[in-house]
C-alpha positions in Angstrom: 0.0 0.0 0.0 2.9 2.4 0.8 4.3 2.1 -2.7 0.9 2.5 -4.3 0.3 5.7 -2.3 3.8 7.0 -3.0 3.4 6.5 -6.8 -0.3 7.4 -6.8 -1.3 4.1 -8.4 -3.4 1.1 -7.4 -1.8 -1.8 -5.6 -2.5 -4.1 -8.5 -0.4 -1.8 -10.7 2.5 -2.1 -8.2 2.1 -5.9 -8.2 2.1 -6.1 -12.0 5.1 -3.7 -12.3 7.0 -6.0 -9.9 6.0 -9.1 -11.8 7.3 -7.4 -15.0 10.7 -7.3 -13.4 10.6 -11.1 -13.2 8.8 -12.3 -16.4 8.4 -10.9 -19.9 4.7 -11.5 -20.3 2.5 -12.0 -17.2 -0.9 -13.5 -17.8 -3.5 -11.0 -16.7 -7.1 -11.9 -16.1 -9.7 -9.2 -16.8 -13.4 -9.1 -16.6 -13.8 -5.3 -16.8 -12.3 -2.6 -18.9 -10.7 -0.9 -15.9 -8.8 -4.1 -15.2 -7.2 -3.9 -18.6 -6.6 -0.1 -18.3 -4.9 -0.7 -14.9 -2.7 -3.4 -16.3 -1.7 -1.2 -19.2 -0.8 1.6 -16.7 1.5 -0.7 -14.8 3.8 -0.7 -17.8 4.6 3.0 -17.1 5.5 2.3 -13.4 9.2 1.9 -13.0 10.1 0.4 -9.6 13.5 1.1 -8.1 15.8 -1.5 -6.8 14.9 -0.3 -3.3 11.2 -0.8 -4.1 11.8 -4.3 -5.3 13.8 -5.2 -2.2 11.0 -3.7 0.0 8.4 -5.8 -1.8 10.4 -9.0 -1.6 11.7 -8.6 2.0 8.8 -10.5 3.7 9.2 -13.5 1.4 10.2 -16.7 3.2 11.2 -19.6 0.9 9.4 -22.8 1.5 9.6 -26.4 0.2 7.8 -27.0 -3.1 5.0 -29.5 -3.3 3.1 -31.2 -6.1 4.4 -31.0 -9.7 7.0 -28.3 -8.8 8.5 -30.6 -6.2 9.5 -33.2 -8.7 10.7 -30.7 -11.3 14.4 -31.2 -10.9 17.4 -30.3 -13.2 18.2 -34.0 -13.5 15.3 -36.4 -13.3 16.2 -40.0 -12.0 12.8 -41.4 -12.6 9.7 -40.5 -14.6 7.5 -38.0 -12.8 4.0 -39.1 -11.9 2.3 -37.4 -14.8 4.5 -39.2 -17.3 3.9 -42.6 -15.7 0.1 -41.9 -15.6 0.1 -41.0 -19.3 2.1 -44.1 -20.3 -0.3 -46.4 -18.5 -3.2 -45.5 -20.8 
């Protein structure tokens, strides 16, 4: 909220501006015109390195679960979804 207030934008615009520092093309769901307009305005918001550190500071890494947990650089066995597909 602090960054949104500082920049005079909505929190969703700050979130999208941060996401754009991580990925090239975020997937944005929109059901109303103002959702699309807000997403487009986030392209103009340039977060500083300090802003990004501020946003990421509370993050605590955690163990992955599900599909992401078995997604390793070197797979020693077929993941569950491959095994399930080959059994058909």
